[in-house]
C-alpha positions as CSV (number, residue, x, y, z in Angstrom):
1,M,61.1,-73.9,-53.6
2,A,61.6,-70.4,-52.4
3,Q,58.6,-68.6,-51.1
4,P,57.7,-65.3,-52.9
5,T,58.7,-62.2,-51.1
6,L,55.8,-60.0,-50.0
7,G,56.0,-56.2,-50.1
8,P,55.8,-54.0,-47.0
9,A,52.5,-54.3,-45.1
10,R,49.9,-51.6,-45.8
11,P,49.3,-49.4,-42.8
12,D,45.6,-49.8,-43.0
13,V,45.5,-53.6,-43.2
14,A,44.3,-55.3,-40.1
15,E,46.6,-57.9,-38.5
16,T,44.8,-60.9,-37.1
17,R,46.1,-62.0,-33.7
18,P,45.4,-65.2,-31.8
19,G,41.9,-65.2,-30.4
20,G,40.4,-63.6,-33.4
21,V,41.1,-60.0,-32.4
22,A,42.0,-57.7,-35.3
23,K,44.2,-54.7,-34.8
24,A,44.5,-52.0,-37.4
25,R,48.0,-50.7,-38.1
26,G,48.8,-47.0,-38.5
27,R,45.4,-45.7,-37.2
28,T,44.8,-43.8,-34.0
29,P,41.3,-44.1,-32.6
30,R,39.4,-40.9,-32.3
31,S,36.5,-39.9,-30.1
32,G,33.9,-37.3,-31.1
33,R,34.0,-35.1,-34.1
34,P,37.4,-34.1,-35.5
35,G,38.4,-30.4,-35.3
36,L,35.8,-29.5,-32.6
37,R,37.0,-28.1,-29.3
38,T,34.9,-26.9,-26.4
39,S,35.8,-23.8,-24.6
40,P,34.5,-22.7,-21.2
41,W,34.0,-19.2,-22.7
42,A,31.9,-20.3,-25.6
43,G,28.7,-19.9,-23.8
44,W,29.5,-16.2,-23.0
45,L,29.6,-15.5,-26.7
46,F,25.9,-16.2,-26.9
47,V,25.1,-14.3,-23.7
48,L,27.3,-11.2,-24.5
49,P,24.9,-9.4,-26.9
50,A,21.9,-9.6,-24.5
51,F,24.1,-8.7,-21.5
52,A,25.5,-5.7,-23.4
53,I,22.0,-4.4,-24.0
54,Y,21.0,-5.1,-20.5
55,A,24.1,-3.3,-19.1
56,V,23.5,-0.2,-21.2
57,V,19.7,0.0,-20.6
58,V,19.4,-1.2,-17.0
59,L,22.7,-1.3,-15.2
60,W,24.0,2.0,-16.6
61,S,20.7,3.7,-15.7
62,I,20.8,2.4,-12.2
63,A,24.4,3.7,-11.8
64,L,23.4,7.2,-13.1
65,T,20.4,7.3,-10.8
66,F,22.6,6.6,-7.8
67,Q,25.1,9.2,-9.0
68,Y,22.3,11.8,-9.4
69,S,21.0,11.0,-5.9
70,L,24.3,12.4,-4.4
71,Y,23.8,15.9,-6.0
72,R,21.4,18.8,-5.8
73,W,20.4,19.3,-9.5
74,D,17.5,20.8,-11.3
75,G,18.1,18.8,-14.5
76,I,19.4,21.7,-16.5
77,G,22.0,23.9,-14.6
78,P,25.1,22.9,-12.7
79,S,24.8,20.3,-9.9
80,T,26.0,20.6,-6.3
81,W,27.4,17.7,-4.3
82,V,25.3,17.1,-1.2
83,G,26.3,13.5,-0.3
84,L,23.6,11.6,1.5
85,R,21.4,14.6,2.3
86,N,18.9,13.6,-0.3
87,Y,18.4,10.2,1.4
88,G,18.0,12.0,4.7
89,K,15.2,14.0,3.2
90,V,13.5,10.9,1.9
91,F,13.4,9.4,5.4
92,T,12.5,12.7,7.3
93,D,10.0,14.4,4.9
94,P,6.5,13.2,5.7
95,D,5.4,13.6,2.1
96,L,8.2,11.4,0.8
97,Y,8.1,8.5,3.3
98,G,4.3,8.8,3.4
99,S,4.2,7.8,-0.2
100,V,6.2,4.7,0.7
101,L,3.7,3.8,3.5
102,N,0.9,4.2,1.0
103,A,2.6,1.7,-1.3
104,F,2.9,-0.8,1.5
105,Q,-0.8,-0.4,2.2
106,L,-1.5,-1.2,-1.4
107,I,0.2,-4.5,-1.0
108,V,-2.9,-5.7,0.8
109,F,-5.1,-4.9,-2.2
110,F,-2.6,-5.7,-5.0
111,S,-1.2,-8.9,-3.5
112,V,-3.0,-10.4,-0.6
113,I,-6.5,-10.1,-2.0
114,P,-5.7,-11.3,-5.6
115,V,-3.7,-14.3,-4.3
116,G,-6.3,-15.3,-1.7
117,L,-9.3,-14.9,-4.1
118,G,-7.4,-16.4,-6.9
119,L,-6.8,-19.6,-5.0
120,V,-10.4,-19.9,-4.1
121,I,-11.7,-19.1,-7.6
122,A,-9.1,-21.4,-9.3
123,S,-10.1,-24.3,-7.0
124,T,-13.8,-23.7,-7.8
125,I,-13.1,-23.6,-11.5
126,R,-11.1,-26.8,-11.3
127,R,-14.2,-28.6,-9.9
128,I,-16.3,-27.5,-12.8
129,A,-13.6,-27.8,-15.5
130,A,-15.9,-29.8,-17.8
131,S,-18.6,-27.1,-18.0
132,R,-18.8,-24.1,-20.3
133,L,-19.0,-21.9,-17.3
134,A,-15.4,-22.6,-16.5
135,L,-14.3,-21.4,-20.0
136,V,-16.4,-18.2,-19.6
137,A,-14.9,-17.6,-16.1
138,R,-11.3,-17.9,-17.4
139,T,-12.0,-15.4,-20.2
140,V,-13.8,-12.9,-18.0
141,L,-11.1,-13.1,-15.3
142,F,-8.2,-12.7,-17.7
143,L,-9.8,-9.8,-19.6
144,P,-8.2,-7.1,-17.3
145,Q,-4.8,-8.3,-18.5
146,V,-5.7,-7.4,-22.1
147,I,-7.1,-4.0,-21.3
148,P,-4.5,-1.2,-21.0
149,L,-4.1,0.1,-17.5
150,V,-4.9,3.6,-18.7
151,A,-8.2,2.5,-20.0
152,A,-8.9,0.5,-16.9
153,G,-8.1,3.5,-14.7
154,L,-10.5,5.7,-16.8
155,A,-13.3,3.2,-16.7
156,W,-13.0,2.8,-12.9
157,S,-12.9,6.5,-12.4
158,W,-16.3,6.8,-14.1
159,L,-17.7,3.8,-12.1
160,L,-16.5,5.3,-8.8
161,A,-17.5,8.9,-9.5
162,S,-20.2,10.6,-7.4
163,T,-22.7,10.0,-10.2
164,G,-21.2,6.7,-11.3
165,L,-22.6,3.3,-11.6
166,V,-21.5,2.1,-8.1
167,N,-23.4,4.9,-6.4
168,Q,-26.4,4.4,-8.6
169,L,-26.6,0.8,-7.6
170,L,-26.2,1.6,-3.9
171,A,-29.0,4.1,-4.2
172,R,-31.2,1.6,-5.9
173,V,-30.8,-1.0,-3.1
174,G,-31.5,1.6,-0.4
175,L,-27.9,2.4,0.6
176,G,-28.0,6.0,-0.6
177,G,-26.4,7.2,2.6
178,A,-23.2,5.3,1.7
179,T,-22.8,6.9,-1.6
180,R,-19.8,9.2,-2.1
181,A,-17.1,10.2,-4.5
182,W,-15.0,7.2,-3.7
183,L,-11.8,8.5,-5.4
184,G,-12.3,12.0,-4.1
185,D,-12.7,11.2,-0.4
186,V,-9.6,11.1,1.7
187,S,-10.8,8.1,3.7
188,T,-11.7,5.9,0.7
189,A,-9.4,7.1,-2.1
190,L,-6.6,4.7,-1.3
191,P,-8.8,1.6,-0.8
192,A,-10.6,2.5,-4.1
193,V,-7.3,2.5,-5.9
194,G,-6.5,-0.8,-4.3
195,V,-9.8,-2.3,-5.6
196,I,-8.8,-1.3,-9.1
197,G,-5.4,-3.0,-8.7
198,A,-7.0,-6.1,-7.2
199,W,-9.3,-6.3,-10.2
200,V,-6.4,-6.0,-12.6
201,L,-4.2,-8.7,-10.9
202,L,-6.9,-11.2,-10.0
203,G,-7.1,-12.8,-13.4
204,L,-3.3,-13.3,-13.7
205,C,-3.2,-15.0,-10.3
206,T,-6.2,-17.2,-11.0
207,L,-4.8,-18.4,-14.4
208,L,-1.4,-19.2,-12.8
209,F,-3.1,-21.2,-10.1
210,L,-5.2,-23.1,-12.7
211,A,-2.1,-23.9,-14.6
212,G,-0.5,-25.2,-11.4
213,M,-3.5,-27.3,-10.5
214,G,-3.3,-29.0,-13.8
215,K,-0.1,-30.7,-12.9
216,I,-1.4,-32.1,-9.6
217,D,-2.0,-35.9,-9.7
218,P,-5.8,-36.5,-9.6
219,T,-5.2,-39.7,-7.6
220,L,-4.3,-37.5,-4.6
221,Y,-7.8,-36.1,-4.6
222,E,-9.3,-39.5,-5.1
223,A,-7.3,-40.9,-2.1
224,A,-8.4,-38.0,0.0
225,R,-12.0,-38.5,-0.8
226,I,-11.7,-42.2,0.1
227,D,-10.3,-41.2,3.4
228,G,-13.3,-39.0,4.0
229,A,-11.7,-35.6,3.3
230,G,-14.0,-32.7,2.3
231,P,-13.3,-29.9,-0.1
232,F,-11.7,-27.7,2.5
233,R,-9.3,-30.4,3.7
234,E,-8.4,-31.2,0.0
235,F,-7.7,-27.5,-0.5
236,V,-5.5,-27.2,2.6
237,S,-3.7,-30.5,2.5
238,I,-3.2,-31.0,-1.3
239,T,-3.9,-27.9,-3.4
240,M,-2.0,-25.3,-1.3
241,P,1.2,-27.3,-0.8
242,S,1.3,-28.3,-4.5
243,L,0.9,-24.6,-5.6
244,R,3.9,-23.4,-3.5
245,Q,5.9,-22.2,-6.5
246,E,2.9,-20.6,-8.2
247,I,2.0,-18.7,-5.0
248,G,5.6,-17.5,-4.8
249,V,5.5,-16.2,-8.4
250,C,2.1,-14.4,-7.8
251,L,3.3,-12.8,-4.6
252,T,6.5,-11.6,-6.3
253,V,4.7,-10.1,-9.2
254,T,1.9,-8.5,-7.2
255,V,4.2,-7.0,-4.5
256,I,6.3,-5.4,-7.2
257,A,3.2,-4.1,-8.8
258,A,2.1,-2.5,-5.5
259,L,5.4,-0.9,-4.7
260,A,6.1,0.3,-8.2
261,S,2.5,1.4,-9.0
262,F,2.1,4.4,-11.2
263,D,-0.4,4.1,-14.1
264,I,-3.6,3.4,-12.2
265,V,-2.9,6.0,-9.5
266,Y,-1.9,8.7,-12.1
267,I,-5.1,8.2,-14.2
268,S,-7.6,7.8,-11.3
269,T,-6.4,10.2,-8.6
270,Q,-3.0,11.8,-9.6
271,G,-2.0,11.3,-6.0
272,G,-5.0,13.1,-4.4
273,P,-7.0,14.1,-2.7
274,G,-4.2,15.8,-0.9
275,D,-1.5,13.1,-0.7
276,S,-3.8,10.3,0.4
277,T,-3.0,8.2,-2.7
278,M,0.6,9.4,-3.4
279,V,2.9,6.5,-4.2
280,P,6.7,6.5,-4.8
281,G,6.5,6.2,-8.5
282,L,4.2,9.2,-8.8
283,E,6.2,11.2,-6.3
284,I,9.4,10.5,-8.3
285,Y,7.6,11.8,-11.4
286,Y,6.5,15.0,-9.7
287,L,9.9,15.6,-8.1
288,A,11.9,15.2,-11.3
289,F,9.6,16.9,-13.9
290,S,7.5,19.4,-11.9
291,Q,9.6,20.5,-9.0
292,R,13.0,20.0,-10.7
293,E,14.5,18.2,-7.8
294,V,16.3,15.5,-9.7
295,G,18.6,14.5,-6.8
296,V,15.8,13.9,-4.3
297,A,13.8,12.0,-7.0
298,S,16.8,9.8,-7.7
299,A,17.3,9.1,-4.0
300,L,13.7,8.1,-3.6
301,A,14.1,5.8,-6.7
302,V,17.1,4.1,-5.1
303,V,15.2,3.6,-1.9
304,L,12.3,2.2,-3.8
305,M,14.5,-0.2,-5.6
306,A,16.1,-1.4,-2.4
307,L,12.6,-1.9,-0.8
308,V,11.5,-4.0,-3.8
309,I,14.6,-6.2,-3.5
310,L,14.2,-6.5,0.3
311,C,10.6,-7.6,-0.2
312,V,11.1,-9.9,-3.2
313,L,14.3,-11.8,-2.2
314,P,12.7,-13.4,0.9
315,L,9.8,-14.6,-1.1
316,Q,12.1,-16.2,-3.7
317,W,14.2,-17.7,-1.0
318,L,11.2,-19.2,0.9
319,T,9.9,-20.7,-2.4
320,R,13.3,-22.4,-3.1
321,E,13.6,-23.6,0.4
322,E,10.2,-25.2,0.4
323,S,10.6,-26.7,-3.0
324,S,14.0,-28.2,-2.5
């Protein structure tokens, strides 16, 4: 008897082959989602808006500053091409390069002291972390970060005045001969401004170090104590190497704050007495808006930017080298 004739095989019916392996007809295997294609330029579409704003606000301003530094211009009338003469004035005028030297002196107060004291204070707070005193210390130390720099400058100006609280305390303890107008004396004005900056930046450095200490494995300290290490040896051998990246961040932030300082100096001394506390940021302000020397002010701004980069890049490089 003749066998019935079957119609054409459906393309989506699986054909069973020897060994139990089924193969679908007429289907092409696909991987991933259909219709999606990745482009190497897709990421730039997300970066482009932020980069456009950055280019207009920052890069374009830097380019204009460099352009102005090549001209003699009062900000209103026509400008005159002078080439690199403005830069020559920056490096030969004692008032201009003296402000840069003052900024480098402030690095000791704005950077070295906050980082050094911050390490010691953070290590001490870590040992008493379970007590209420640690919470109070964190709050008190971070308080200067909340206070505006203008208010901080005014408060310290009152404290360091000739009749301020500092001189009153010195007179009470029998050191009346040491009293003076700390911000009005040529020999003490710059260190007094440095003390204000150290007070402002100490809390930031301390909290960064405390955050870094929180990620250190406690068993390292336990092993060190078993080996007979004291607090100083723990600090040098465990805490300091573990906080390498945090120290790099603090040094970067505080060095920039010292070289680009403006608010505290303007409020407390306005660059005086004389030019003993003049810094590049304040000098640029006076040159551009008081003396109408926009070209020289722009040249000093470019030099300051280059100094900041030259100081910050080695710190970043050393941090990456040690951490790699």
